[in-house]
Biotite code that builds the C-alpha atoms (Angstrom):
import biotite.structure as struc

atoms = struc.array([
    struc.Atom([-7.263, 4.376, -14.632], chain_id="A", res_id=1, res_name="MET", atom_name="CA", element="C"),
    struc.Atom([-7.698, 8.078, -14.483], chain_id="A", res_id=2, res_name="ARG", atom_name="CA", element="C"),
    struc.Atom([-5.863, 10.009, -11.705], chain_id="A", res_id=3, res_name="ILE", atom_name="CA", element="C"),
    struc.Atom([-7.293, 13.321, -10.519], chain_id="A", res_id=4, res_name="ILE", atom_name="CA", element="C"),
    struc.Atom([-4.739, 14.972, -8.288], chain_id="A", res_id=5, res_name="SER", atom_name="CA", element="C"),
    struc.Atom([-3.149, 18.424, -7.615], chain_id="A", res_id=6, res_name="ASP", atom_name="CA", element="C"),
    struc.Atom([0.360, 16.974, -7.545], chain_id="A", res_id=7, res_name="PHE", atom_name="CA", element="C"),
    struc.Atom([2.416, 14.705, -9.655], chain_id="A", res_id=8, res_name="LYS", atom_name="CA", element="C"),
    struc.Atom([3.891, 11.332, -8.749], chain_id="A", res_id=9, res_name="ASP", atom_name="CA", element="C"),
    struc.Atom([6.404, 9.063, -10.538], chain_id="A", res_id=10, res_name="TYR", atom_name="CA", element="C"),
    struc.Atom([3.897, 6.623, -11.909], chain_id="A", res_id=11, res_name="TYR", atom_name="CA", element="C"),
    struc.Atom([1.493, 9.240, -13.320], chain_id="A", res_id=12, res_name="ASP", atom_name="CA", element="C"),
    struc.Atom([2.915, 9.103, -16.841], chain_id="A", res_id=13, res_name="GLY", atom_name="CA", element="C"),
    struc.Atom([1.729, 5.491, -17.307], chain_id="A", res_id=14, res_name="VAL", atom_name="CA", element="C"),
    struc.Atom([-1.933, 6.571, -17.577], chain_id="A", res_id=15, res_name="GLN", atom_name="CA", element="C"),
    struc.Atom([-1.173, 7.715, -21.048], chain_id="A", res_id=16, res_name="ARG", atom_name="CA", element="C"),
    struc.Atom([-0.513, 4.139, -22.162], chain_id="A", res_id=17, res_name="THR", atom_name="CA", element="C"),
    struc.Atom([-2.903, 2.214, -19.892], chain_id="A", res_id=18, res_name="ILE", atom_name="CA", element="C"),
    struc.Atom([-6.184, 4.169, -19.625], chain_id="A", res_id=19, res_name="TYR", atom_name="CA", element="C"),
    struc.Atom([-9.473, 2.931, -18.315], chain_id="A", res_id=20, res_name="ASP", atom_name="CA", element="C"),
    struc.Atom([-11.971, 5.737, -17.394], chain_id="A", res_id=21, res_name="GLY", atom_name="CA", element="C"),
    struc.Atom([-14.030, 3.327, -15.459], chain_id="A", res_id=22, res_name="SER", atom_name="CA", element="C"),
    struc.Atom([-11.533, 3.365, -12.464], chain_id="A", res_id=23, res_name="VAL", atom_name="CA", element="C"),
    struc.Atom([-10.844, 6.931, -11.105], chain_id="A", res_id=24, res_name="ILE", atom_name="CA", element="C"),
    struc.Atom([-8.269, 7.620, -8.335], chain_id="A", res_id=25, res_name="TYR", atom_name="CA", element="C"),
    struc.Atom([-9.085, 10.860, -6.696], chain_id="A", res_id=26, res_name="LYS", atom_name="CA", element="C"),
    struc.Atom([-5.709, 11.415, -5.087], chain_id="A", res_id=27, res_name="ARG", atom_name="CA", element="C"),
    struc.Atom([-6.306, 14.184, -2.527], chain_id="A", res_id=28, res_name="LYS", atom_name="CA", element="C"),
    struc.Atom([-3.509, 14.445, 0.130], chain_id="A", res_id=29, res_name="LYS", atom_name="CA", element="C"),
    struc.Atom([-4.778, 14.365, 3.663], chain_id="A", res_id=30, res_name="LEU", atom_name="CA", element="C"),
    struc.Atom([-2.284, 14.920, 6.610], chain_id="A", res_id=31, res_name="VAL", atom_name="CA", element="C"),
    struc.Atom([-3.515, 13.513, 9.928], chain_id="A", res_id=32, res_name="MET", atom_name="CA", element="C"),
    struc.Atom([-2.135, 13.699, 13.487], chain_id="A", res_id=33, res_name="GLY", atom_name="CA", element="C"),
    struc.Atom([-0.267, 16.386, 15.226], chain_id="A", res_id=34, res_name="ILE", atom_name="CA", element="C"),
    struc.Atom([3.514, 16.828, 14.263], chain_id="A", res_id=35, res_name="PRO", atom_name="CA", element="C"),
    struc.Atom([5.770, 16.374, 17.249], chain_id="A", res_id=36, res_name="SER", atom_name="CA", element="C"),
    struc.Atom([8.341, 19.026, 18.070], chain_id="A", res_id=37, res_name="ARG", atom_name="CA", element="C"),
    struc.Atom([11.221, 17.048, 19.426], chain_id="A", res_id=38, res_name="TYR", atom_name="CA", element="C"),
    struc.Atom([14.654, 17.069, 17.759], chain_id="A", res_id=39, res_name="SER", atom_name="CA", element="C"),
    struc.Atom([15.821, 14.059, 15.835], chain_id="A", res_id=40, res_name="TYR", atom_name="CA", element="C"),
    struc.Atom([19.492, 13.419, 16.639], chain_id="A", res_id=41, res_name="ARG", atom_name="CA", element="C"),
    struc.Atom([19.485, 9.693, 15.960], chain_id="A", res_id=42, res_name="ARG", atom_name="CA", element="C"),
    struc.Atom([21.039, 9.997, 12.513], chain_id="A", res_id=43, res_name="ASN", atom_name="CA", element="C"),
    struc.Atom([18.246, 7.910, 10.934], chain_id="A", res_id=44, res_name="PHE", atom_name="CA", element="C"),
    struc.Atom([14.722, 8.567, 9.811], chain_id="A", res_id=45, res_name="ILE", atom_name="CA", element="C"),
    struc.Atom([12.222, 5.882, 8.887], chain_id="A", res_id=46, res_name="GLY", atom_name="CA", element="C"),
    struc.Atom([8.956, 5.829, 6.878], chain_id="A", res_id=47, res_name="ILE", atom_name="CA", element="C"),
    struc.Atom([6.181, 3.164, 6.885], chain_id="A", res_id=48, res_name="TRP", atom_name="CA", element="C"),
    struc.Atom([4.210, 2.976, 3.658], chain_id="A", res_id=49, res_name="ILE", atom_name="CA", element="C"),
    struc.Atom([0.986, 1.096, 3.267], chain_id="A", res_id=50, res_name="THR", atom_name="CA", element="C"),
    struc.Atom([0.725, 0.562, -0.444], chain_id="A", res_id=51, res_name="PHE", atom_name="CA", element="C"),
    struc.Atom([-2.250, -1.324, -1.811], chain_id="A", res_id=52, res_name="CYS", atom_name="CA", element="C"),
    struc.Atom([-2.774, -2.920, 1.560], chain_id="A", res_id=53, res_name="GLY", atom_name="CA", element="C"),
    struc.Atom([0.862, -4.129, 1.989], chain_id="A", res_id=54, res_name="LYS", atom_name="CA", element="C"),
    struc.Atom([3.515, -2.615, 4.268], chain_id="A", res_id=55, res_name="SER", atom_name="CA", element="C"),
    struc.Atom([6.986, -1.360, 3.283], chain_id="A", res_id=56, res_name="TYR", atom_name="CA", element="C"),
    struc.Atom([9.576, 0.269, 5.580], chain_id="A", res_id=57, res_name="TYR", atom_name="CA", element="C"),
    struc.Atom([12.265, 2.697, 4.390], chain_id="A", res_id=58, res_name="GLY", atom_name="CA", element="C"),
    struc.Atom([15.251, 4.294, 6.245], chain_id="A", res_id=59, res_name="VAL", atom_name="CA", element="C"),
    struc.Atom([17.258, 7.383, 5.252], chain_id="A", res_id=60, res_name="ALA", atom_name="CA", element="C"),
    struc.Atom([20.402, 8.828, 6.772], chain_id="A", res_id=61, res_name="LEU", atom_name="CA", element="C"),
    struc.Atom([20.413, 12.129, 8.398], chain_id="A", res_id=62, res_name="LEU", atom_name="CA", element="C"),
    struc.Atom([23.409, 14.501, 9.183], chain_id="A", res_id=63, res_name="ASN", atom_name="CA", element="C"),
    struc.Atom([24.042, 16.278, 12.435], chain_id="A", res_id=64, res_name="ASN", atom_name="CA", element="C"),
    struc.Atom([21.596, 19.143, 11.311], chain_id="A", res_id=65, res_name="ASP", atom_name="CA", element="C"),
    struc.Atom([18.874, 16.506, 10.631], chain_id="A", res_id=66, res_name="ASN", atom_name="CA", element="C"),
    struc.Atom([19.025, 17.040, 6.953], chain_id="A", res_id=67, res_name="ALA", atom_name="CA", element="C"),
    struc.Atom([18.394, 13.858, 4.931], chain_id="A", res_id=68, res_name="VAL", atom_name="CA", element="C"),
    struc.Atom([21.635, 12.926, 3.123], chain_id="A", res_id=69, res_name="ILE", atom_name="CA", element="C"),
    struc.Atom([20.617, 9.585, 1.539], chain_id="A", res_id=70, res_name="SER", atom_name="CA", element="C"),
    struc.Atom([17.633, 8.291, -0.370], chain_id="A", res_id=71, res_name="LYS", atom_name="CA", element="C"),
    struc.Atom([15.205, 6.083, 1.413], chain_id="A", res_id=72, res_name="TYR", atom_name="CA", element="C"),
    struc.Atom([16.419, 2.409, 1.395], chain_id="A", res_id=73, res_name="LEU", atom_name="CA", element="C"),
    struc.Atom([13.989, -0.532, 1.592], chain_id="A", res_id=74, res_name="TYR", atom_name="CA", element="C"),
    struc.Atom([16.377, -3.524, 2.003], chain_id="A", res_id=75, res_name="SER", atom_name="CA", element="C"),
    struc.Atom([18.509, -4.406, 4.942], chain_id="A", res_id=76, res_name="SER", atom_name="CA", element="C"),
    struc.Atom([21.484, -5.334, 2.800], chain_id="A", res_id=77, res_name="ASP", atom_name="CA", element="C"),
    struc.Atom([21.373, -1.986, 0.883], chain_id="A", res_id=78, res_name="LYS", atom_name="CA", element="C"),
    struc.Atom([20.998, -0.113, 4.203], chain_id="A", res_id=79, res_name="PHE", atom_name="CA", element="C"),
    struc.Atom([24.041, -1.928, 5.803], chain_id="A", res_id=80, res_name="GLU", atom_name="CA", element="C"),
    struc.Atom([26.113, -1.347, 2.717], chain_id="A", res_id=81, res_name="GLU", atom_name="CA", element="C"),
    struc.Atom([25.221, 2.344, 2.451], chain_id="A", res_id=82, res_name="TYR", atom_name="CA", element="C"),
    struc.Atom([25.934, 3.107, 6.075], chain_id="A", res_id=83, res_name="VAL", atom_name="CA", element="C"),
    struc.Atom([29.244, 1.009, 5.811], chain_id="A", res_id=84, res_name="LYS", atom_name="CA", element="C"),
    struc.Atom([30.366, 3.187, 2.727], chain_id="A", res_id=85, res_name="ASN", atom_name="CA", element="C"),
    struc.Atom([29.078, 6.535, 3.780], chain_id="A", res_id=86, res_name="ASN", atom_name="CA", element="C"),
    struc.Atom([28.951, 6.687, 7.619], chain_id="A", res_id=87, res_name="ALA", atom_name="CA", element="C"),
    struc.Atom([30.949, 3.824, 9.154], chain_id="A", res_id=88, res_name="PRO", atom_name="CA", element="C"),
    struc.Atom([31.040, 5.522, 12.585], chain_id="A", res_id=89, res_name="ASP", atom_name="CA", element="C"),
    struc.Atom([27.279, 4.916, 12.815], chain_id="A", res_id=90, res_name="LEU", atom_name="CA", element="C"),
    struc.Atom([27.569, 1.170, 12.048], chain_id="A", res_id=91, res_name="LEU", atom_name="CA", element="C"),
    struc.Atom([25.934, -0.744, 15.102], chain_id="A", res_id=92, res_name="GLY", atom_name="CA", element="C"),
    struc.Atom([26.854, 1.943, 17.588], chain_id="A", res_id=93, res_name="LYS", atom_name="CA", element="C"),
    struc.Atom([23.556, 3.592, 17.926], chain_id="A", res_id=94, res_name="PHE", atom_name="CA", element="C"),
    struc.Atom([20.102, 2.225, 18.838], chain_id="A", res_id=95, res_name="THR", atom_name="CA", element="C"),
    struc.Atom([18.721, 3.864, 15.792], chain_id="A", res_id=96, res_name="GLY", atom_name="CA", element="C"),
    struc.Atom([20.902, 1.933, 13.481], chain_id="A", res_id=97, res_name="TYR", atom_name="CA", element="C"),
    struc.Atom([20.013, -1.468, 15.140], chain_id="A", res_id=98, res_name="ASN", atom_name="CA", element="C"),
    struc.Atom([16.309, -0.672, 15.384], chain_id="A", res_id=99, res_name="ASN", atom_name="CA", element="C"),
    struc.Atom([15.988, 0.247, 11.656], chain_id="A", res_id=100, res_name="ASN", atom_name="CA", element="C"),
    struc.Atom([17.999, -2.707, 10.657], chain_id="A", res_id=101, res_name="LEU", atom_name="CA", element="C"),
    struc.Atom([15.792, -5.043, 12.691], chain_id="A", res_id=102, res_name="ASP", atom_name="CA", element="C"),
    struc.Atom([12.710, -3.445, 11.245], chain_id="A", res_id=103, res_name="ALA", atom_name="CA", element="C"),
    struc.Atom([13.883, -3.960, 7.665], chain_id="A", res_id=104, res_name="LEU", atom_name="CA", element="C"),
    struc.Atom([14.846, -7.601, 8.379], chain_id="A", res_id=105, res_name="LYS", atom_name="CA", element="C"),
    struc.Atom([11.666, -8.480, 10.112], chain_id="A", res_id=106, res_name="LYS", atom_name="CA", element="C"),
    struc.Atom([9.597, -7.072, 7.251], chain_id="A", res_id=107, res_name="LEU", atom_name="CA", element="C"),
    struc.Atom([11.745, -9.002, 4.762], chain_id="A", res_id=108, res_name="GLU", atom_name="CA", element="C"),
    struc.Atom([11.159, -12.342, 6.616], chain_id="A", res_id=109, res_name="GLN", atom_name="CA", element="C"),
    struc.Atom([7.546, -11.709, 7.134], chain_id="A", res_id=110, res_name="LYS", atom_name="CA", element="C"),
    struc.Atom([5.043, -12.649, 4.411], chain_id="A", res_id=111, res_name="GLU", atom_name="CA", element="C"),
    struc.Atom([3.447, -9.321, 3.468], chain_id="A", res_id=112, res_name="ASN", atom_name="CA", element="C"),
    struc.Atom([-0.200, -10.191, 3.101], chain_id="A", res_id=113, res_name="LYS", atom_name="CA", element="C"),
    struc.Atom([-2.746, -7.686, 2.010], chain_id="A", res_id=114, res_name="GLU", atom_name="CA", element="C"),
    struc.Atom([-4.563, -6.009, 4.841], chain_id="A", res_id=115, res_name="SER", atom_name="CA", element="C"),
    struc.Atom([-8.163, -4.624, 4.389], chain_id="A", res_id=116, res_name="LEU", atom_name="CA", element="C"),
    struc.Atom([-7.992, -2.743, 7.617], chain_id="A", res_id=117, res_name="GLU", atom_name="CA", element="C"),
    struc.Atom([-6.428, 0.364, 5.973], chain_id="A", res_id=118, res_name="MET", atom_name="CA", element="C"),
    struc.Atom([-8.898, 0.420, 3.106], chain_id="A", res_id=119, res_name="TRP", atom_name="CA", element="C"),
    struc.Atom([-11.857, 0.111, 5.472], chain_id="A", res_id=120, res_name="ASP", atom_name="CA", element="C"),
    struc.Atom([-10.588, 3.084, 7.522], chain_id="A", res_id=121, res_name="LYS", atom_name="CA", element="C"),
    struc.Atom([-9.359, 5.461, 4.738], chain_id="A", res_id=122, res_name="TYR", atom_name="CA", element="C"),
    struc.Atom([-10.471, 4.148, 1.361], chain_id="A", res_id=123, res_name="HIS", atom_name="CA", element="C"),
    struc.Atom([-7.036, 4.992, -0.103], chain_id="A", res_id=124, res_name="ALA", atom_name="CA", element="C"),
    struc.Atom([-4.341, 2.762, -1.729], chain_id="A", res_id=125, res_name="PRO", atom_name="CA", element="C"),
    struc.Atom([-1.379, 4.794, -0.271], chain_id="A", res_id=126, res_name="ILE", atom_name="CA", element="C"),
    struc.Atom([-0.905, 5.819, 3.367], chain_id="A", res_id=127, res_name="ILE", atom_name="CA", element="C"),
    struc.Atom([2.428, 6.867, 4.918], chain_id="A", res_id=128, res_name="THR", atom_name="CA", element="C"),
    struc.Atom([3.385, 6.854, 8.593], chain_id="A", res_id=129, res_name="TRP", atom_name="CA", element="C"),
    struc.Atom([5.983, 9.511, 9.135], chain_id="A", res_id=130, res_name="ARG", atom_name="CA", element="C"),
    struc.Atom([8.738, 10.060, 11.739], chain_id="A", res_id=131, res_name="HIS", atom_name="CA", element="C"),
    struc.Atom([7.001, 13.228, 13.027], chain_id="A", res_id=132, res_name="ASP", atom_name="CA", element="C"),
    struc.Atom([3.984, 11.499, 14.383], chain_id="A", res_id=133, res_name="ASN", atom_name="CA", element="C"),
    struc.Atom([1.797, 12.212, 11.419], chain_id="A", res_id=134, res_name="THR", atom_name="CA", element="C"),
    struc.Atom([0.373, 9.995, 8.696], chain_id="A", res_id=135, res_name="HIS", atom_name="CA", element="C"),
    struc.Atom([-0.583, 11.034, 5.289], chain_id="A", res_id=136, res_name="VAL", atom_name="CA", element="C"),
    struc.Atom([-3.379, 9.669, 3.118], chain_id="A", res_id=137, res_name="VAL", atom_name="CA", element="C"),
    struc.Atom([-2.602, 9.591, -0.599], chain_id="A", res_id=138, res_name="ASN", atom_name="CA", element="C"),
    struc.Atom([0.959, 10.748, -0.088], chain_id="A", res_id=139, res_name="ASP", atom_name="CA", element="C"),
    struc.Atom([3.516, 11.304, -2.925], chain_id="A", res_id=140, res_name="SER", atom_name="CA", element="C"),
    struc.Atom([5.767, 8.374, -3.084], chain_id="A", res_id=141, res_name="LEU", atom_name="CA", element="C"),
    struc.Atom([8.514, 9.829, -5.307], chain_id="A", res_id=142, res_name="SER", atom_name="CA", element="C"),
    struc.Atom([9.849, 11.773, -2.289], chain_id="A", res_id=143, res_name="GLN", atom_name="CA", element="C"),
    struc.Atom([10.491, 8.502, -0.459], chain_id="A", res_id=144, res_name="TYR", atom_name="CA", element="C"),
    struc.Atom([12.291, 6.782, -3.348], chain_id="A", res_id=145, res_name="ASN", atom_name="CA", element="C"),
    struc.Atom([9.619, 4.217, -3.649], chain_id="A", res_id=146, res_name="PHE", atom_name="CA", element="C"),
    struc.Atom([10.372, 3.667, -7.232], chain_id="A", res_id=147, res_name="GLN", atom_name="CA", element="C"),
    struc.Atom([13.112, 1.417, -6.131], chain_id="A", res_id=148, res_name="THR", atom_name="CA", element="C"),
    struc.Atom([10.496, -0.955, -4.671], chain_id="A", res_id=149, res_name="VAL", atom_name="CA", element="C"),
    struc.Atom([7.957, -0.631, -7.390], chain_id="A", res_id=150, res_name="LYS", atom_name="CA", element="C"),
    struc.Atom([8.653, 0.803, -10.847], chain_id="A", res_id=151, res_name="ASP", atom_name="CA", element="C"),
    struc.Atom([6.193, 3.213, -12.377], chain_id="A", res_id=152, res_name="SER", atom_name="CA", element="C"),
    struc.Atom([4.316, 0.576, -14.488], chain_id="A", res_id=153, res_name="PHE", atom_name="CA", element="C"),
    struc.Atom([4.000, -1.916, -11.527], chain_id="A", res_id=154, res_name="THR", atom_name="CA", element="C"),
    struc.Atom([2.937, 0.825, -9.053], chain_id="A", res_id=155, res_name="ALA", atom_name="CA", element="C"),
    struc.Atom([0.283, 2.095, -11.621], chain_id="A", res_id=156, res_name="PHE", atom_name="CA", element="C"),
    struc.Atom([-0.928, -1.435, -12.308], chain_id="A", res_id=157, res_name="GLN", atom_name="CA", element="C"),
    struc.Atom([-1.085, -2.329, -8.594], chain_id="A", res_id=158, res_name="ASP", atom_name="CA", element="C"),
    struc.Atom([-3.133, 0.825, -7.776], chain_id="A", res_id=159, res_name="ILE", atom_name="CA", element="C"),
    struc.Atom([-5.390, 0.249, -10.781], chain_id="A", res_id=160, res_name="TYR", atom_name="CA", element="C"),
    struc.Atom([-6.104, -3.367, -9.765], chain_id="A", res_id=161, res_name="THR", atom_name="CA", element="C"),
    struc.Atom([-6.508, -2.477, -6.066], chain_id="A", res_id=162, res_name="TYR", atom_name="CA", element="C"),
    struc.Atom([-9.002, 0.353, -6.756], chain_id="A", res_id=163, res_name="LEU", atom_name="CA", element="C"),
    struc.Atom([-10.824, -1.632, -9.418], chain_id="A", res_id=164, res_name="GLY", atom_name="CA", element="C"),
    struc.Atom([-11.307, -4.583, -7.013], chain_id="A", res_id=165, res_name="GLY", atom_name="CA", element="C"),
    struc.Atom([-12.409, -2.309, -4.161], chain_id="A", res_id=166, res_name="LYS", atom_name="CA", element="C"),
    struc.Atom([-14.775, -0.126, -6.266], chain_id="A", res_id=167, res_name="ALA", atom_name="CA", element="C"),
    struc.Atom([-16.732, -3.119, -7.623], chain_id="A", res_id=168, res_name="SER", atom_name="CA", element="C"),
    struc.Atom([-16.302, -6.011, -5.207], chain_id="A", res_id=169, res_name="PRO", atom_name="CA", element="C"),
    struc.Atom([-17.787, -9.293, -6.179], chain_id="A", res_id=170, res_name="GLU", atom_name="CA", element="C"),
    struc.Atom([-21.389, -9.588, -5.159], chain_id="A", res_id=171, res_name="LYS", atom_name="CA", element="C"),
    struc.Atom([-22.497, -12.539, -2.988], chain_id="A", res_id=172, res_name="GLU", atom_name="CA", element="C"),
    struc.Atom([-24.618, -15.041, -4.842], chain_id="A", res_id=173, res_name="LEU", atom_name="CA", element="C"),
    struc.Atom([-28.193, -15.064, -3.538], chain_id="A", res_id=174, res_name="PRO", atom_name="CA", element="C"),
    struc.Atom([-29.328, -18.327, -1.869], chain_id="A", res_id=175, res_name="VAL", atom_name="CA", element="C"),
    struc.Atom([-32.318, -19.772, -3.826], chain_id="A", res_id=176, res_name="LEU", atom_name="CA", element="C"),
    struc.Atom([-34.871, -22.257, -2.440], chain_id="A", res_id=177, res_name="SER", atom_name="CA", element="C"),
    struc.Atom([-35.218, -25.771, -4.049], chain_id="A", res_id=178, res_name="ASP", atom_name="CA", element="C"),
    struc.Atom([-38.725, -24.708, -5.368], chain_id="A", res_id=179, res_name="GLU", atom_name="CA", element="C"),
    struc.Atom([-37.293, -21.610, -7.244], chain_id="A", res_id=180, res_name="ILE", atom_name="CA", element="C"),
    struc.Atom([-34.404, -23.711, -8.535], chain_id="A", res_id=181, res_name="MET", atom_name="CA", element="C"),
    struc.Atom([-36.745, -26.308, -9.773], chain_id="A", res_id=182, res_name="ARG", atom_name="CA", element="C"),
    struc.Atom([-38.916, -23.720, -11.528], chain_id="A", res_id=183, res_name="ASP", atom_name="CA", element="C"),
    struc.Atom([-35.759, -22.074, -13.149], chain_id="A", res_id=184, res_name="ILE", atom_name="CA", element="C"),
    struc.Atom([-34.689, -25.412, -14.549], chain_id="A", res_id=185, res_name="LYS", atom_name="CA", element="C"),
    struc.Atom([-38.143, -25.909, -16.185], chain_id="A", res_id=186, res_name="GLY", atom_name="CA", element="C"),
    struc.Atom([-39.541, -28.537, -13.878], chain_id="A", res_id=187, res_name="PHE", atom_name="CA", element="C"),
    struc.Atom([-42.722, -28.533, -11.813], chain_id="A", res_id=188, res_name="ASP", atom_name="CA", element="C"),
    struc.Atom([-43.792, -30.305, -8.578], chain_id="A", res_id=189, res_name="LYS", atom_name="CA", element="C"),
    struc.Atom([-44.807, -33.358, -10.576], chain_id="A", res_id=190, res_name="PHE", atom_name="CA", element="C"),
    struc.Atom([-41.649, -33.764, -12.642], chain_id="A", res_id=191, res_name="SER", atom_name="CA", element="C"),
    struc.Atom([-40.131, -36.533, -10.679], chain_id="A", res_id=192, res_name="PHE", atom_name="CA", element="C"),
    struc.Atom([-43.252, -38.245, -9.210], chain_id="A", res_id=193, res_name="ARG", atom_name="CA", element="C"),
    struc.Atom([-46.478, -39.655, -10.610], chain_id="A", res_id=194, res_name="LYS", atom_name="CA", element="C"),
    struc.Atom([-49.426, -37.189, -10.678], chain_id="A", res_id=195, res_name="ASP", atom_name="CA", element="C"),
    struc.Atom([-52.215, -38.745, -8.522], chain_id="A", res_id=196, res_name="LYS", atom_name="CA", element="C"),
    struc.Atom([-54.928, -37.100, -10.461], chain_id="A", res_id=197, res_name="SER", atom_name="CA", element="C"),
    struc.Atom([-54.149, -39.128, -13.637], chain_id="A", res_id=198, res_name="ARG", atom_name="CA", element="C"),
])
């Protein structure tokens, strides 16, 4: 896979070892939606990532000035452990904590099947849905600590397979009539019955 982009992401280096020029990923970032202007004082910030048709949810911890003070976490156990060790006063007291924990647990319990809906709409393997009411097509994943979910080789391979499958989908086999199939196999209309003219 060849990546054409104006920014770097954590899995880009893999294309030096796995190169196939027939699959090209034109990774142009496109921000959609209007950013909301309200203040975030919930101490947590979430990110939805659609990666190759599957959904992932990450949560980061904010300080009182709304600055991110933790990396994004994608597991309910790691999220609980991090809050317990770094901000125990937020543990279970705020709706933000409970909502994020519930979202992580629901996604872990749910079978994450590939959805074609996002591909049909954006034709991109990566879409992020951010806290400020915007979503970004072909976003950079390293800023969201996504390498803890997919290492660089797996992420590259997943995108390569996803784009390869979408770029050249299997064609439907044509339906042939009995007469055409008969002729293809080398028979004629008298092959299985007696010719009356003889």
